[in-house]
C-alpha positions in Angstrom: -168.2 -82.0 83.7 -167.2 -83.3 80.3 -163.7 -83.3 79.1 -162.6 -80.3 77.1 -162.6 -80.5 73.4 -159.2 -81.0 71.8 -157.8 -77.8 70.2 -158.0 -77.7 66.4 -154.7 -78.5 64.7 -152.5 -75.5 64.0 -152.0 -74.8 60.4 -148.3 -74.1 59.5 -147.5 -70.6 58.5 -146.2 -71.8 55.1 -149.5 -73.5 54.3 -151.4 -70.3 55.3 -149.3 -68.3 52.9 -149.6 -70.8 50.2 -153.4 -70.8 50.5 -153.4 -67.0 50.3 -151.0 -66.9 47.3 -153.1 -69.5 45.4 -156.5 -68.2 46.5 -157.4 -67.3 42.9 -155.7 -68.2 39.6 -154.8 -64.5 38.9 -153.1 -64.2 42.3 -151.3 -67.4 41.9 -150.0 -66.3 38.5 -148.9 -63.0 39.9 -146.9 -64.7 42.7 -145.4 -67.2 40.3 -144.3 -64.4 38.0 -142.6 -62.5 40.9 -140.9 -65.6 42.2 -139.7 -66.5 38.6 -138.3 -63.0 38.2 -136.3 -63.4 41.5 -135.0 -66.7 40.2 -134.3 -65.6 36.6 -133.1 -62.0 36.8 -129.7 -62.3 38.6 -127.1 -62.1 35.9 -129.6 -61.6 33.1 -128.3 -58.2 32.1 -124.7 -58.5 33.3 -123.6 -61.9 31.9 -121.5 -61.7 28.7 -122.6 -63.5 25.6 -121.9 -67.2 26.2 -120.4 -69.0 23.3 -121.3 -70.6 21.1 -125.0 -71.0 20.5 -126.3 -67.8 22.2 -124.3 -65.3 20.1 -125.1 -67.3 16.9 -128.8 -66.8 17.5 -128.4 -63.2 18.5 -126.1 -62.3 15.6 -128.5 -63.9 13.1 -131.4 -61.8 14.6 -129.2 -58.7 14.4 -128.5 -59.3 10.7 -132.2 -59.6 10.1 -132.5 -56.0 11.4 -129.5 -54.8 9.5 -130.5 -56.2 6.2 -134.3 -55.9 6.5 -134.6 -59.5 5.4 -137.0 -61.2 7.8 -137.0 -64.5 5.8 -133.4 -65.7 5.4 -131.3 -66.6 8.5 -127.6 -65.8 8.2 -124.5 -65.7 10.4 -122.2 -63.2 8.6 -122.1 -64.5 5.0 -123.1 -68.1 5.9 -126.7 -69.4 5.7 -127.8 -70.7 9.1 -130.2 -73.4 8.0 -130.7 -75.1 11.3 -133.8 -73.8 13.0 -136.9 -72.1 11.7 -137.4 -68.4 12.0 -139.6 -68.0 15.2 -136.9 -67.2 17.7 -135.2 -64.7 15.3 -138.4 -62.8 14.8 -139.0 -62.6 18.6 -135.4 -61.4 19.2 -135.5 -58.9 16.4 -138.8 -57.6 17.6 -137.4 -57.1 21.1 -134.4 -55.2 19.7 -136.6 -53.0 17.5 -138.8 -52.2 20.5 -135.7 -51.3 22.5 -134.4 -49.1 19.8 -137.8 -47.3 19.6 -137.5 -46.8 23.4 -134.1 -45.2 23.0 -131.9 -48.0 24.5 -128.3 -47.1 23.5 -126.5 -49.6 21.2 -129.4 -52.0 21.3 -128.0 -54.0 18.4 -125.0 -55.1 20.5 -126.7 -55.4 23.8 -127.1 -59.1 24.6 -129.7 -58.9 27.3 -132.3 -57.5 24.9 -132.0 -60.6 22.8 -132.6 -62.6 25.9 -136.0 -61.1 26.6 -137.9 -63.7 24.5 -136.2 -66.4 26.5 -137.1 -64.7 29.8 -140.7 -64.4 28.6 -140.7 -68.0 27.4 -139.4 -69.3 30.8 -142.0 -67.3 32.8 -144.7 -68.5 30.3 -143.5 -72.1 30.8 -143.9 -71.6 34.6 -147.4 -70.2 34.3 -148.4 -72.8 31.8 -147.1 -75.5 34.2 -149.5 -74.1 36.8 -152.3 -74.2 34.2 -151.5 -77.7 33.1 -151.3 -78.9 36.7 -154.8 -77.6 37.4 -156.1 -80.5 35.3 -154.7 -83.0 37.8 -154.8 -81.3 41.3 -156.0 -78.5 43.5 -154.8 -75.0 42.9 -152.5 -75.2 46.0 -150.5 -78.1 44.6 -150.6 -76.8 41.1 -148.8 -73.8 42.5 -146.2 -76.1 44.1 -145.7 -77.9 40.8 -145.0 -74.6 39.0 -142.7 -73.5 41.8 -140.7 -76.7 41.7 -140.3 -76.3 37.9 -139.4 -72.6 38.1 -136.6 -73.3 40.6 -134.8 -75.9 38.5 -131.3 -74.9 37.4 -131.9 -75.8 33.7 -134.9 -73.5 33.2 -133.0 -70.8 35.1 -130.1 -71.1 32.7 -132.3 -71.1 29.6 -134.2 -68.0 30.8 -130.9 -66.2 30.6 -129.7 -67.4 27.2 -130.8 -66.0 23.8 -131.8 -69.4 22.4 -134.9 -71.4 21.6 -135.4 -73.8 24.5 -137.3 -71.7 27.0 -139.9 -70.7 24.3 -140.1 -74.3 23.0 -140.7 -75.5 26.6 -143.6 -73.1 26.9 -145.2 -74.4 23.7 -144.8 -78.0 24.8 -146.5 -77.4 28.1 -149.3 -75.5 26.4 -149.9 -78.4 24.0 -149.7 -81.1 26.6 -151.9 -79.2 29.0 -154.6 -79.2 26.3 -154.0 -82.8 25.4 -154.2 -83.8 29.1 -157.5 -82.1 29.5 -158.9 -83.9 26.5 -157.7 -87.2 27.7 -159.0 -86.9 31.2 -162.4 -86.0 29.7 -162.5 -89.0 27.5 -165.2 -90.8 29.5 -167.6 -87.9 29.3 -170.8 -88.2 27.3 -171.1 -86.6 23.9 -171.0 -82.8 23.8 -168.0 -80.8 24.7 -168.3 -78.6 27.8 -168.0 -74.9 27.2 -164.7 -74.6 29.1 -163.1 -77.2 26.7 -164.1 -75.7 23.4 -160.9 -73.7 23.4 -158.7 -76.8 23.6 -158.2 -77.3 19.9 -157.2 -73.7 19.4 -154.8 -73.8 22.3 -153.3 -77.1 21.2 -152.8 -76.4 17.5 -151.6 -72.8 18.1 -148.9 -74.2 20.5 -147.9 -76.8 17.8 -147.6 -74.0 15.2 -145.5 -71.7 17.4 -143.3 -74.6 18.4 -142.7 -75.6 14.8 -141.7 -72.0 13.9 -139.3 -71.9 16.8 -137.6 -75.3 16.8 -139.2 -77.5 14.2 -140.3 -81.0 15.2 -139.8 -81.0 19.0 -143.1 -79.5 20.0 -145.3 -81.8 17.8 -143.1 -84.8 18.7 -144.0 -84.7 22.4 -147.8 -84.8 22.1 -147.6 -87.2 19.2 -145.6 -89.8 21.1 -147.8 -89.2 24.2 -150.9 -89.7 22.2 -149.6 -92.9 20.6 -148.5 -94.3 23.9 -151.9 -93.5 25.5 -153.8 -95.1 22.6 -151.6 -98.2 22.7 -152.0 -98.4 26.5 -155.8 -98.3 26.2 -155.7 -101.0 23.5 -153.5 -103.1 25.8 -156.0 -102.6 28.7 -158.8 -103.6 26.4 -160.6 -100.3 26.9 -163.9 -99.7 25.1 -163.2 -99.7 21.4 -162.9 -96.3 19.9 -162.5 -94.4 23.2 -159.2 -92.9 22.0 -161.2 -91.4 19.1 -163.3 -89.4 21.6 -160.4 -87.6 23.3 -158.4 -87.2 20.1 -161.6 -85.8 18.4 -161.9 -83.2 21.2 -158.7 -81.6 19.7 -160.3 -81.4 16.3 -157.3 -82.7 14.3 -158.8 -81.9 10.9 -159.6 -78.3 11.5 -156.6 -78.0 13.8 -154.1 -79.2 11.2 -155.5 -76.6 8.7 -155.1 -73.9 11.3 -151.6 -75.0 12.1 -150.6 -75.1 8.4 -152.1 -71.6 7.9 -149.9 -70.3 10.6 -146.6 -71.9 9.5 -147.0 -72.1 5.7 -146.2 -68.5 4.7 -142.6 -68.5 6.1 -141.9 -72.0 4.9 -143.0 -71.1 1.4 -140.9 -67.9 1.5 -137.8 -69.7 2.7 -138.3 -72.4 0.2 -138.2 -69.8 -2.6 -135.4 -67.7 -1.1 -133.0 -70.7 -0.6 -134.2 -72.8 -3.5 -134.9 -75.6 -1.1 -131.5 -75.7 0.6 -133.0 -74.7 4.0 -134.9 -78.0 4.2 -132.0 -80.0 2.9 -129.7 -78.5 5.6 -132.2 -78.3 8.5 -133.7 -81.8 8.0 -130.9 -83.7 6.3 -128.0 -82.0 8.0 -129.1 -80.8 11.4 -132.0 -83.0 12.5 -131.1 -86.3 10.9 -127.4 -85.7 11.5 -128.0 -85.6 15.2 -130.1 -88.7 15.1 -127.6 -90.7 13.1 -124.3 -89.6 14.7 -122.7 -87.4 17.3 -122.7 -83.7 16.3 -120.3 -81.0 17.5 -118.7 -83.4 20.0 -121.9 -83.5 22.1 -122.1 -87.2 22.4 -123.0 -89.4 25.4 -124.3 -92.9 26.1 -127.9 -93.8 26.9 -128.6 -92.9 30.5 -126.7 -89.6 30.4 -129.9 -87.5 30.7 -130.9 -89.5 33.8 -127.6 -88.8 35.5 -127.6 -85.1 34.4 -131.1 -84.8 35.8 -129.9 -84.9 39.4 -127.9 -81.7 38.8 -129.9 -79.9 36.0 -133.2 -80.4 37.7 -132.1 -79.4 41.2 -134.0 -78.8 43.5 -136.9 -80.7 41.8 -134.7 -83.8 41.6 -134.8 -84.9 45.3 -138.5 -84.3 45.5 -139.1 -86.3 42.3 -137.1 -89.2 43.7 -139.4 -89.4 46.6 -142.4 -89.4 44.3 -141.3 -92.5 42.3 -143.0 -95.1 44.5 -146.3 -93.3 44.4 -146.0 -93.0 40.6 -145.1 -96.6 40.2 -148.1 -97.7 42.3 -150.6 -95.5 40.4 -149.3 -95.7 36.8 -152.7 -97.1 35.6 -154.6 -94.1 36.9 -155.5 -91.8 33.9 -153.9 -88.7 35.5 -150.6 -90.4 36.1 -150.8 -92.3 32.8 -151.0 -89.1 30.8 -148.1 -87.5 32.6 -146.0 -90.6 32.1 -147.0 -90.5 28.4 -145.7 -86.9 28.3 -142.4 -87.9 30.0 -141.3 -91.4 29.1 -141.5 -91.9 25.3 -139.8 -88.6 24.5 -137.2 -89.1 27.2 -136.3 -92.6 25.7 -136.0 -91.1 22.2 -133.5 -88.5 23.5 -131.6 -91.1 25.4 -131.2 -93.2 22.2 -130.2 -90.3 20.0 -126.4 -90.1 20.0 -126.2 -86.2 20.2 -127.0 -85.1 23.7 -127.3 -81.7 25.3 -128.9 -81.1 28.8 -131.6 -78.7 27.5 -133.1 -81.3 25.0 -135.2 -82.8 27.8 -136.2 -79.5 29.4 -139.8 -79.7 28.0 -140.3 -82.9 30.0 -139.4 -81.3 33.4 -142.9 -79.8 33.9 -144.4 -83.3 33.8 -142.0 -84.4 36.5 -142.8 -81.4 38.6 -146.6 -82.1 38.3 -146.0 -85.8 39.3 -144.0 -84.7 42.3 -146.7 -82.2 43.4 -149.4 -84.9 42.9 -147.5 -87.3 45.2 -147.2 -84.4 47.7 -150.9 -83.8 47.6 -151.5 -87.5 48.4 -149.1 -87.4 51.3 -146.9 -89.9 49.5 -143.5 -88.1 49.9 -143.1 -89.1 53.5 -140.8 -92.2 53.7 -140.2 -94.7 56.4 -136.9 -95.9 55.1 -133.9 -93.9 56.6 -131.8 -94.9 53.5 -134.3 -93.4 51.0 -134.6 -90.3 53.2 -130.8 -90.0 53.4 -130.5 -90.2 49.6 -133.1 -87.5 49.0 -131.6 -85.2 51.6 -128.1 -85.7 50.2 -129.4 -84.9 46.7 -130.9 -81.7 48.0 -127.6 -80.7 49.5 -125.2 -81.9 46.9 -125.6 -79.3 44.2 -125.5 -76.1 46.2 -122.7 -77.3 48.5 -120.7 -79.0 45.7 -121.0 -75.9 43.4 -120.1 -73.4 46.1 -117.2 -75.4 47.5 -116.0 -76.2 44.0 -116.1 -72.6 42.9 -114.0 -71.6 46.0 -111.4 -74.3 45.3 -111.3 -73.5 41.5 -110.9 -69.8 42.3 -108.1 -70.5 44.7 -106.0 -72.7 42.3 -106.6 -70.5 39.3 -106.2 -67.3 41.1 -109.7 -66.1 40.1 -111.1 -63.1 42.0 -114.6 -63.6 43.4 -117.1 -60.8 43.2 -118.6 -59.1 46.2 -121.9 -61.0 45.7 -120.0 -64.3 45.7 -118.4 -63.4 49.0 -121.8 -62.6 50.5 -123.8 -65.5 49.0 -121.3 -68.4 49.5 -121.6 -68.5 53.3 -125.4 -68.0 53.1 -125.7 -71.0 50.8 -123.5 -73.2 52.9 -125.2 -72.4 56.2 -128.7 -72.5 54.5 -127.9 -75.9 53.0 -126.8 -77.3 56.4 -130.0 -76.0 58.0 -132.1 -77.3 55.2 -130.7 -80.8 55.6 -131.8 -81.0 59.2 -135.2 -79.4 58.4 -135.9 -81.8 55.5 -134.8 -84.9 57.4 -137.4 -84.2 60.1 -140.1 -83.3 57.6 -139.8 -86.5 55.6 -140.1 -88.8 58.6 -143.5 -90.2 59.7 -145.9 -89.1 60.9 -145.5 -86.0 58.8 -148.1 -85.2 56.2 -148.4 -83.1 53.1 -148.7 -79.8 55.1 -145.4 -80.5 56.9 -143.5 -80.6 53.6 -144.7 -77.2 52.3 -142.2 -75.3 54.4 -139.2 -77.4 53.4 -140.2 -77.0 49.7 -140.3 -73.3 50.2 -136.9 -73.5 51.8 -135.6 -75.4 48.8 -136.9 -72.6 46.5 -135.4 -69.9 48.6 -132.1 -71.7 48.5 -132.5 -71.9 44.7 -132.9 -68.2 44.5 -129.6 -67.7 46.5 -127.9 -70.4 44.4 -128.8 -68.9 41.1 -127.8 -65.4 42.3 -124.4 -66.9 43.2 -123.9 -68.8 39.9 -125.3 -66.3 37.4 -124.5 -63.0 39.1 -121.8 -63.8 41.6 -119.7 -66.0 39.3 -120.6 -65.6 35.6 -121.0 -61.8 35.9 -118.0 -61.1 38.1 -114.2 -61.0 37.9 -114.3 -64.7 38.6 -115.4 -65.3 35.0 -113.2 -62.8 33.4 -110.5 -65.3 32.1 -113.3 -67.0 30.2 -114.9 -63.8 28.9 -112.3 -63.2 26.2 -114.4 -61.5 23.5 -115.5 -58.6 25.7 -111.9 -57.9 26.7 -110.8 -58.0 23.1 -113.5 -55.5 22.2 -112.4 -53.3 25.2 -108.8 -53.4 24.0 -109.8 -52.5 20.5 -111.9 -49.6 21.8 -109.0 -48.2 23.8 -106.8 -48.4 20.7 -109.4 -46.6 18.7 -109.6 -43.7 21.1 -105.8 -43.5 21.3 -105.6 -43.3 17.5 -108.4 -40.8 17.3 -110.3 -43.0 14.8 -114.1 -42.7 14.4 -114.2 -46.5 14.2 -111.9 -49.5 13.7 -112.3 -52.1 11.0 -111.5 -55.5 12.6 -110.0 -58.9 11.6 -109.3 -62.0 13.6 -107.0 -64.9 13.2 -107.8 -68.3 14.7 -110.0 -66.9 17.5 -113.4 -67.1 15.8 -116.0 -67.3 18.6 -119.4 -66.0 17.6 -119.5 -63.7 20.6 -116.7 -61.6 18.9 -118.8 -61.1 15.8 -121.8 -60.1 17.9 -119.9 -57.6 20.1 -118.0 -56.0 17.2 -119.5 -55.9 13.7 -121.0 -58.2 11.1 -118.2 -57.3 8.8 -115.5 -58.7 11.1 -113.0 -60.5 8.9 -112.0 -64.0 9.8 -108.8 -64.8 8.1 -105.3 -66.3 8.3 -102.0 -64.6 9.3 -101.2 -63.5 5.8 -104.7 -62.2 5.3 -104.6 -60.2 8.6 -101.3 -58.6 7.5 -102.7 -57.5 4.2 -105.9 -56.3 5.9 -103.9 -54.0 8.2 -101.6 -52.7 5.5 -104.6 -51.7 3.3 -105.8 -48.7 5.3 -105.5 -46.9 8.6 -107.8 -47.3 11.6 -107.7 -51.1 11.5 -107.0 -53.8 14.1 -106.4 -57.5 14.0 -106.6 -60.1 16.8 -103.8 -62.6 16.4 -103.2 -65.7 18.6 -99.7 -66.1 19.8 -99.0 -69.2 17.8 -99.9 -67.3 14.6 -97.8 -64.2 15.4 -94.6 -65.4 13.7 -96.4 -66.0 10.4 -98.3 -62.8 10.8 -95.1 -60.7 11.4 -93.3 -62.4 8.5 -96.2 -61.4 6.2 -95.9 -57.7 7.1 -94.0 -55.3 5.0 -90.7 -54.2 6.8 -91.9 -50.6 7.2 -95.6 -51.3 7.9 -96.9 -48.9 10.6 -98.4 -51.7 12.7 -98.2 -51.6 16.5 -99.0 -54.1 19.2 -101.6 -52.3 21.3 -102.0 -55.0 24.0 -102.6 -58.6 24.8 -105.6 -60.5 26.1 -105.1 -63.8 27.8 -107.6 -66.3 29.1 -109.2 -69.7 28.8 -111.4 -70.7 25.9 -115.0 -71.3 27.1 -115.3 -74.3 24.7 -112.4 -76.7 25.2 -110.5 -75.0 28.0 -107.6 -74.1 25.8 -105.2 -71.4 27.1 -105.2 -68.3 24.9 -102.9 -65.4 24.4 -104.1 -63.0 21.8 -102.3 -59.9 20.5 -104.2 -56.8 19.4 -102.3 -55.3 16.5 -103.4 -51.9 15.3 -102.7 -49.6 12.4 -103.5 -46.1 13.6 -104.3 -43.0 11.7 -107.1 -40.7 10.8 -110.3 -42.3 9.7 -110.5 -42.7 6.0 
């Protein structure tokens, strides 16, 4: 009798689920959307407006609706000539749709203004999947999108009414088209049917990106294209090969299409502002950030690399393991185009003095695709215990450090944790400890690509719990209350309004001038000095003024002796920007509404 045949290898359950989830592009997109919602929705509705950028964007969009002016961008009476109009149109459209559906007080409901960012973040995840399909099988393209979706930075931007999630989607869309053109550069003349849409995709993405955040979207493919062309020249590739793949993007017709999309608003804003928008946006905002540190957001070169290990968790430890494979294969066309997406723009941002973590967010999808490519090739398994230890420690550092840090901070500052925090903290701590053990074994030889699928799913599950803890359990709970000063000032003013039987209160503020206060109250909020606040209250009944304690003496000295002004309450806390301790009095002049 012959020996019995060896049993077939058992496919891990995680791999079976992955193959089912990625069985078709439509099914993969559905699963990625659902997972992204699990990652992005905790805290989306309940987080207060986070100063300062978010309420500035939201307030400018609100004023577009209030004034009916869809061209000029203003914050109260000041022209906001920093970014083009795209995000304001998207936010205003979301609010108008909410008002049509009967959402109460939609103009002052911050989560409605966040909807374009949520859509942009989900779009960036799905476009990462689409871009990755140019490099790898559907299974690992799904992993690339999953790794990107779970990063802290895209999770934060999905919850903020700003430009960066939408801009990231446009960059991924443009680079996905450019990558397909580049990888097809050796094909014979004649463009395959499936690639005829690339010029439309590429130039539409460029146009949308310009309307949302100016030069960022075109800068990434421009630097990538230049670096690829120079690399081909250095390698002495056949002369003119770059013309073939650039030509596939139809730059002549594409530029015309792009200009047709963006020109109408740029002409209108040129006329409306007599050219000052371009002087402020280019000369003041963009070139100012290039030439010097703006708004105290400076850091030395290398800051983005250090921040990556936190902002890109849990992608960061996987990316570290992929570095040797990327280094070995940098001459391969697939890896070369991803490095061209990543490296030149990253270096530009490292050199520019003004630095904020979200500037490099459009480059994270390239890192996720490189990591998934290394996983597909079985190149994440490492023999060195030291390298394995570094990767495992990076995987554990952020969730453990943040959870323990929040517990310690809450203890010393007397901050009350929410119920979700109490539930999630032990889950994250225990889950991280188990993950460390799981990941250590999976990274050791003779493991293969299939053996790492389950640990990556565990990382994503931990990311879901971690984002729920941070954005719902901390930033949307009593823990964050000392920092959420504007909502408590508004609540104090509302209580005073009801007590005084006023239909509404006209408001002024001294010293405390956070944009969130304007957004949560009224565009007409008066920002003044102590004397101006006193005159404001004396002028008519049903008025209130917010006065910081260091200004109260000057404020009281400016009041008439018999002025009917009462201290309705005090709001104390810690300034979100700068950490300054605040004590703000709410002074009210009661009476019947005029």
